[in-house]
C-alpha positions, 0 to 999 in steps of 0.5 A: 569604621567604614562599611558598604552594603550591596544587595543582590538585585534582580537582573531584569529590573534591578529591584532588591525585594523578593518574596519566598515561594514554596512548591511541594511535591511527591516523587514516586519511583519503583524499587527492584524486587517489589511492586510497591512504589517508594516516594520522596517528599520534595520542597522547592524554594524559589524567590520572586522579584516583587517588581517584575515577578522574575524567579530565582533559585537559592543557588542563583542568589548565592552565585550573585552574592559570591560575585559581589564578594569577589568584586569587593575583594578585588577592590581591596587587593587592587 
């Protein structure tokens, strides 16, 4: 059985290695009929290329992986 493995690559330097970076924050907002503030705890997850340090969101990486799948799907049907 044949198989191919293709990696998501940094579009800046074509590196395939990334490290995960987290940002933690609180988002405050007021609510009607109260003087109290309500807050949401947020965790942002980004990925940084280990070579050029460009950052990508999870959505950007998912979009890149979808493009790779489509490329192989088109190869098989063509």
